[in-house]
C-alpha positions as CSV (number, residue, x, y, z in Angstrom):
1,X,-23.1,-32.9,9.7
2,X,-23.3,-30.3,12.4
3,X,-20.0,-28.9,11.4
4,X,-21.0,-28.6,7.8
5,X,-24.2,-26.7,8.7
6,X,-22.3,-24.4,11.1
7,X,-19.7,-23.5,8.4
8,X,-22.4,-22.8,5.9
9,X,-24.3,-20.6,8.3
10,X,-21.1,-18.7,9.2
11,X,-20.6,-18.1,5.5
12,X,-24.1,-16.9,5.0
13,X,-24.8,-15.1,8.2
14,X,-22.5,-12.1,8.0
15,X,-23.3,-11.1,4.4
16,X,-27.0,-11.5,5.1
17,X,-26.9,-9.4,8.2
18,X,-24.8,-6.8,6.4
19,X,-27.3,-6.7,3.5
20,X,-30.2,-6.2,5.9
21,X,-28.3,-3.4,7.6
22,X,-27.0,-1.4,4.6
23,X,-30.3,-1.4,2.7
24,X,-30.8,-1.7,-1.0
25,X,-27.8,-2.0,-3.3
26,X,-28.3,-1.1,-6.9
27,X,-26.0,-2.1,-9.8
28,X,-26.3,-3.4,-13.3
29,X,-27.0,-7.2,-13.6
30,X,-24.1,-9.3,-14.6
31,X,-25.7,-12.7,-15.0
32,X,-29.0,-14.4,-15.8
33,X,-30.6,-17.5,-14.3
34,X,-30.9,-20.4,-16.7
35,X,-33.1,-22.4,-14.3
36,X,-35.4,-21.7,-11.3
37,X,-33.8,-21.1,-7.9
38,X,-35.3,-21.2,-4.4
39,X,-34.0,-20.4,-1.0
40,X,-35.1,-19.3,2.5
41,X,-33.4,-16.2,3.8
42,X,-34.2,-14.6,7.2
43,X,-37.4,-16.5,7.3
44,X,-38.6,-15.4,3.9
45,X,-39.0,-17.7,0.9
46,X,-37.1,-16.4,-2.1
47,X,-37.9,-17.8,-5.5
48,X,-36.2,-16.6,-8.7
49,X,-37.5,-18.0,-12.0
50,X,-35.3,-18.8,-15.0
51,X,-34.5,-15.7,-17.0
52,X,-34.1,-13.4,-13.9
53,X,-31.2,-11.0,-14.3
54,X,-29.0,-10.8,-11.2
55,X,-25.8,-9.1,-10.0
56,X,-22.9,-11.4,-9.0
57,X,-20.8,-9.9,-6.2
58,X,-18.2,-12.7,-6.2
59,X,-17.8,-16.4,-6.9
60,X,-15.6,-19.2,-5.5
61,X,-15.6,-21.7,-8.4
62,X,-18.7,-23.6,-7.2
63,X,-21.3,-20.9,-6.3
64,X,-21.9,-17.2,-6.9
65,X,-22.7,-14.6,-4.2
66,X,-25.7,-12.7,-5.7
67,X,-27.3,-9.5,-4.4
68,X,-31.1,-9.6,-4.1
69,X,-33.7,-7.1,-2.9
70,X,-36.2,-8.6,-0.5
71,X,-39.9,-7.5,-0.7
72,X,-39.4,-5.1,2.2
73,X,-36.8,-3.2,0.3
74,X,-33.7,-4.4,2.2
75,X,-30.9,-6.2,0.4
76,X,-29.5,-9.6,1.1
77,X,-27.1,-12.1,-0.6
78,X,-27.9,-15.5,-2.1
79,X,-25.5,-18.3,-2.8
80,X,-26.5,-19.7,-6.2
81,X,-24.7,-22.7,-7.9
82,X,-22.8,-21.5,-11.0
83,X,-24.7,-24.1,-13.0
84,X,-27.9,-22.0,-12.6
85,X,-26.2,-18.9,-14.1
86,X,-25.0,-17.6,-17.4
87,X,-23.0,-14.3,-17.9
88,X,-24.7,-11.3,-19.6
89,X,-22.4,-9.7,-22.2
90,X,-21.4,-6.2,-21.3
91,X,-23.5,-3.7,-23.4
92,X,-21.8,-1.6,-26.0
93,X,-22.7,2.1,-25.8
94,X,-24.7,3.3,-28.8
95,X,-23.3,6.1,-30.9
96,X,-25.6,9.2,-30.7
97,X,-25.0,9.7,-34.4
98,X,-26.2,6.2,-35.3
99,X,-22.7,5.0,-36.4
100,X,-21.7,1.4,-36.0
101,X,-19.8,1.0,-32.7
102,X,-16.1,0.7,-33.1
103,X,-14.3,-2.3,-31.5
104,X,-13.1,-1.6,-28.0
105,X,-9.7,-0.1,-28.0
106,X,-6.7,-2.3,-27.1
107,X,-4.6,-0.9,-24.3
108,X,-1.3,0.5,-25.4
109,X,1.6,-1.9,-25.1
110,X,3.1,-1.6,-21.6
111,X,-0.1,-0.2,-20.1
112,X,-1.7,-1.9,-17.2
113,X,-5.1,-3.5,-17.7
114,X,-7.8,-1.0,-16.9
115,X,-10.4,-2.4,-14.4
116,X,-14.1,-1.7,-14.9
117,X,-15.1,1.7,-13.7
118,X,-16.8,2.0,-10.3
119,X,-19.8,4.2,-9.6
120,X,-19.3,7.8,-8.3
121,X,-19.5,8.2,-4.5
122,X,-20.2,11.3,-2.4
123,X,-18.2,11.4,0.9
124,X,-18.7,14.1,3.6
125,X,-16.3,14.8,6.4
126,X,-17.6,15.6,10.0
127,X,-16.6,19.2,9.3
128,X,-18.9,19.3,6.3
129,X,-16.4,19.1,3.4
130,X,-17.7,17.1,0.5
131,X,-15.6,14.9,-1.8
132,X,-17.4,13.5,-4.8
133,X,-15.9,11.1,-7.4
134,X,-14.8,7.6,-8.0
135,X,-13.2,5.7,-5.2
136,X,-9.9,4.2,-6.4
137,X,-9.0,2.3,-3.2
138,X,-9.6,2.2,0.5
139,X,-6.4,1.9,2.5
140,X,-6.0,1.3,6.2
141,X,-6.3,5.0,7.2
142,X,-7.1,6.8,3.9
143,X,-9.6,6.6,1.0
144,X,-8.2,7.7,-2.4
145,X,-10.8,9.4,-4.6
146,X,-10.6,10.5,-8.2
147,X,-12.7,13.6,-7.9
148,X,-15.0,15.1,-10.5
149,X,-12.4,17.6,-11.6
150,X,-10.0,14.8,-12.5
151,X,-7.7,15.3,-9.4
152,X,-6.8,12.7,-6.8
153,X,-7.7,13.4,-3.1
154,X,-6.5,11.4,-0.1
155,X,-9.1,11.6,2.6
156,X,-8.7,10.3,6.2
157,X,-11.2,7.6,6.8
158,X,-11.7,8.6,10.5
159,X,-12.6,12.2,9.3
160,X,-15.7,11.0,7.5
161,X,-19.2,11.2,8.9
162,X,-21.3,8.0,9.7
163,X,-23.1,7.9,6.4
164,X,-19.8,8.1,4.4
165,X,-18.4,5.3,6.6
166,X,-21.3,3.2,5.4
167,X,-20.5,4.1,1.8
168,X,-16.9,2.9,2.3
169,X,-18.0,-0.3,4.0
170,X,-20.3,-1.0,1.1
171,X,-17.6,-0.2,-1.5
172,X,-15.1,-2.5,0.2
173,X,-17.7,-5.3,0.2
174,X,-18.5,-4.8,-3.5
175,X,-14.8,-4.6,-4.4
176,X,-14.0,-7.9,-2.7
177,X,-10.6,-9.1,-3.9
178,X,-10.7,-7.1,-7.2
179,X,-7.5,-5.4,-8.1
180,X,-7.6,-1.7,-7.2
181,X,-7.7,0.8,-10.0
182,X,-4.3,2.3,-11.0
183,X,-3.5,5.6,-9.3
184,X,-3.5,8.3,-12.0
185,X,-0.7,10.1,-10.2
186,X,1.7,7.3,-10.9
187,X,3.1,8.3,-14.3
188,X,6.7,8.5,-15.6
189,X,8.7,11.3,-14.1
190,X,6.0,12.3,-11.5
191,X,6.6,13.7,-8.1
192,X,3.9,12.6,-5.7
193,X,3.4,14.1,-2.2
194,X,1.5,12.2,0.3
195,X,0.5,14.0,3.5
196,X,-0.2,12.5,6.9
197,X,-2.2,15.1,9.0
198,X,-3.1,12.3,11.5
199,X,0.6,12.1,12.4
200,X,1.1,15.7,13.2
201,X,4.3,17.5,12.1
202,X,7.6,15.9,11.2
203,X,10.9,17.6,11.7
204,X,10.7,18.5,8.0
205,X,7.1,19.7,7.5
206,X,3.7,20.3,9.0
207,X,1.8,18.1,8.5
208,X,4.2,15.2,8.0
209,X,4.6,14.2,4.4
210,X,6.7,12.0,2.0
211,X,7.8,12.9,-1.5
212,X,7.9,10.0,-4.0
213,X,9.6,10.4,-7.4
214,X,8.6,8.0,-10.2
215,X,11.3,7.1,-12.6
216,X,11.3,8.3,-16.2
217,X,11.2,4.8,-17.6
218,X,8.3,3.7,-15.4
219,X,5.7,1.4,-16.9
220,X,2.9,-0.1,-14.7
221,X,3.2,-3.6,-16.0
222,X,6.9,-4.0,-15.1
223,X,8.4,-4.4,-11.7
224,X,10.2,-1.2,-10.6
225,X,13.1,-1.0,-8.1
226,X,12.7,1.2,-5.0
227,X,15.2,3.1,-2.8
228,X,14.3,4.6,0.6
229,X,16.4,7.3,2.2
230,X,16.6,7.9,5.9
231,X,18.6,11.1,6.5
232,X,21.0,12.1,9.3
233,X,20.5,14.8,11.8
234,X,16.9,16.1,11.8
235,X,16.0,13.9,8.9
236,X,14.3,14.8,5.6
237,X,11.2,14.0,3.5
238,X,13.2,14.5,0.3
239,X,15.0,11.6,-1.2
240,X,17.1,13.5,-3.8
241,X,20.3,12.3,-2.0
242,X,19.6,8.9,-3.4
243,X,20.8,10.0,-6.8
244,X,24.3,9.4,-5.4
245,X,23.5,5.7,-5.2
246,X,20.9,4.7,-7.8
247,X,19.7,6.0,-11.1
248,X,16.5,8.1,-10.5
249,X,15.5,7.5,-14.1
250,X,15.1,3.9,-13.3
251,X,14.4,3.7,-9.5
252,X,11.5,5.0,-7.4
253,X,13.0,7.2,-4.7
254,X,11.4,8.3,-1.4
255,X,12.5,9.5,2.0
256,X,10.8,9.1,5.4
257,X,11.1,11.9,8.0
258,X,11.2,11.8,11.8
259,X,8.4,13.0,14.1
260,X,8.6,16.4,15.7
261,X,7.1,15.1,18.9
262,X,9.8,12.4,19.5
263,X,13.5,12.7,20.0
264,X,15.7,11.9,17.0
265,X,16.7,8.3,16.6
266,X,20.0,8.3,18.5
267,X,18.3,9.6,21.6
268,X,15.0,7.9,21.1
269,X,16.2,4.3,21.2
270,X,18.3,5.2,24.3
271,X,15.1,6.6,26.0
272,X,13.1,3.4,25.1
273,X,11.1,5.3,22.4
274,X,11.8,3.0,19.5
275,X,8.1,2.2,19.2
276,X,7.1,5.9,18.8
277,X,9.4,6.2,15.8
278,X,8.1,3.0,14.3
279,X,4.5,4.1,14.8
280,X,5.3,7.4,13.0
281,X,6.8,5.8,9.9
282,X,4.7,2.7,9.7
283,X,1.7,4.4,7.9
284,X,4.2,5.9,5.4
285,X,5.3,2.4,4.3
286,X,1.7,1.2,4.2
287,X,0.7,4.0,1.9
288,X,3.8,3.6,-0.3
289,X,3.0,-0.1,-0.8
290,X,-0.7,0.7,-1.7
291,X,0.4,3.4,-4.2
292,X,3.0,1.2,-5.9
293,X,2.0,-2.5,-5.8
294,X,4.4,-3.3,-8.6
295,X,7.6,-2.6,-6.7
296,X,10.2,-5.3,-7.6
297,X,10.5,-7.6,-4.5
298,X,14.1,-8.3,-5.4
299,X,15.2,-4.7,-5.6
300,X,14.2,-2.8,-2.5
301,X,17.0,-1.0,-0.7
302,X,17.0,1.4,2.2
303,X,20.0,3.8,2.8
304,X,20.5,5.5,6.2
305,X,23.3,7.8,7.4
306,X,23.9,8.6,11.1
307,X,20.4,9.0,12.6
308,X,19.1,7.3,9.4
309,X,21.3,4.3,10.1
310,X,19.9,4.3,13.7
311,X,16.4,4.3,12.3
312,X,17.2,1.3,10.1
313,X,18.4,-0.6,13.2
314,X,15.4,0.5,15.2
315,X,13.0,-0.7,12.5
316,X,14.8,-4.0,12.0
317,X,15.8,-4.8,15.6
318,X,13.0,-3.4,17.7
319,X,9.9,-5.0,16.2
320,X,8.9,-3.5,12.8
321,X,8.4,-6.8,11.2
322,X,6.9,-5.5,8.0
323,X,9.9,-3.1,7.4
324,X,12.4,-6.0,7.8
325,X,10.4,-8.2,5.5
326,X,9.6,-5.6,2.8
327,X,13.2,-4.4,2.1
328,X,15.9,-6.9,1.1
329,X,19.0,-4.6,1.3
330,X,20.1,-2.3,4.1
331,X,22.9,0.3,4.1
332,X,23.9,1.7,7.5
333,X,26.5,4.5,7.4
334,X,27.9,5.8,10.7
335,X,25.1,4.4,12.9
336,X,22.9,1.5,13.7
337,X,22.1,1.6,17.4
338,X,18.8,0.2,18.7
339,X,17.0,-0.9,21.8
340,X,17.7,-4.6,21.4
341,X,20.8,-4.6,19.1
342,X,19.4,-7.8,17.7
343,X,19.6,-7.9,13.9
344,X,18.2,-11.5,13.4
345,X,15.1,-10.2,11.5
346,X,17.4,-9.4,8.5
347,X,19.7,-12.4,8.9
348,X,18.9,-13.6,5.3
349,X,19.1,-10.1,3.8
350,X,21.9,-8.0,2.4
351,X,23.5,-5.6,4.9
352,X,26.3,-3.1,4.3
353,X,27.9,-1.2,7.2
354,X,30.1,1.8,6.6
355,X,32.2,4.0,8.9
356,X,34.7,6.8,8.5
357,X,38.3,6.0,9.3
358,X,38.7,9.3,11.3
359,X,35.1,9.4,12.7
360,X,34.5,10.0,16.3
361,X,31.8,7.3,16.0
362,X,34.3,4.7,14.8
363,X,34.1,2.5,17.9
364,X,30.3,2.8,17.9
365,X,30.2,1.6,14.3
366,X,32.5,-1.3,15.1
367,X,30.0,-2.2,17.9
368,X,27.2,-2.2,15.2
369,X,29.3,-4.7,13.2
370,X,29.8,-6.9,16.3
371,X,26.1,-6.8,17.1
372,X,25.2,-7.9,13.5
373,X,27.7,-10.7,13.7
374,X,26.3,-11.8,17.1
375,X,22.9,-12.0,15.3
376,X,24.6,-14.4,12.8
377,X,24.7,-11.9,10.0
378,X,27.5,-11.6,7.5
379,X,27.5,-7.9,6.7
380,X,29.7,-6.3,4.2
381,X,31.9,-3.7,5.9
382,X,33.7,-0.7,4.5
383,X,36.0,1.7,6.4
384,X,36.2,4.9,4.3
385,X,39.8,6.1,4.3
386,X,40.3,9.7,5.5
387,X,36.6,10.3,6.2
388,X,35.0,11.5,9.4
389,X,31.4,11.2,10.5
390,X,30.0,12.9,7.3
391,X,29.5,10.9,4.2
392,X,32.3,11.6,1.7
393,X,33.0,10.6,-1.9
394,X,34.6,7.3,-1.0
395,X,31.5,6.1,1.0
396,X,29.1,7.3,-1.7
397,X,30.9,5.5,-4.4
398,X,31.2,2.3,-2.2
399,X,27.4,2.4,-1.6
400,X,26.7,2.9,-5.3
401,X,28.9,0.0,-6.3
402,X,27.5,-2.2,-3.6
403,X,23.9,-1.7,-4.8
404,X,24.8,-2.1,-8.4
405,X,26.7,-5.3,-7.8
406,X,23.7,-7.4,-6.7
407,X,20.6,-5.2,-7.6
408,X,21.0,-5.6,-11.3
409,X,17.7,-6.7,-13.0
């Protein structure tokens, strides 16, 4: 009995305290009581007669979490059995000319279901910049807002003032587990640039950024394949090189750059700086996942050459668990060194290791193959005839054929 009471109190305590702290919450009622309901909250007796309209925040199949304003003006939450409630039909907007309302439009075939619109919010940064509009989603470090001009803005959460932080906390509480609204930037053929001012400059831009290209045949209700490029040398934030391996009319393509403040991958892992490289690219993968929740889990490939191959090895061998889990195919050309040389995190994934027949890095690449096999991988291996360290036509064609062989829908 004590355990039951404690679990119920834990369930009730946090929402009640949150409601008392954030103050009144106003929204349109969603349900109506069909019988009287009474409860005691924070020492106050709450009685709601049958017929009272209420707003349901969430429900678990047995009871509904209902917002309620206490006599003092603060807000709290009540847990009301579903048997006490009936849903209020959504109102149909009246035509100002007095015409009969038309039936609601059916979404076009192939379009994603459109969630109910959320109220407009006003966010202010500590520097005094104001962003007003509809919050589309709140990510780990960014809030994405459809502003009043119809544009999309990515705002750093840590840049917002205290009142705006409260707005975000309230929005996340109200959103619960509801599906985020589709990002209006994600349309067929679009090029989307996401910036990361919190990360500082990359070796390709200041601030760091990634460029995401959406395929021409993209539809939001269908899984879409994704290819990530990790370039050699100083790296790049442009994934156009992926057109050598996948069809950009069908695949999302993107590239992750390297930080300016850390050595390039070959030297970074030798200096014990693998973690710095991972910390730089980790927010990029998180934002990519939030932007494109419909990426096909069976068709996610990352291609790296030279330093890019080292970065793949660093990510998969030196502790970036989410990277190893998210992608299911890894192409390492002329590289693949890491701090641990332990590829066991991708043991059940597809791995392709390539090297040039005349490359000065041939022995190094053979060592990558040996490390993969010690980790009980069975990588596919290709030695490009006549090629050196640079990627030639034979390697490009081999990668293209390898991806096509098993990545067919």
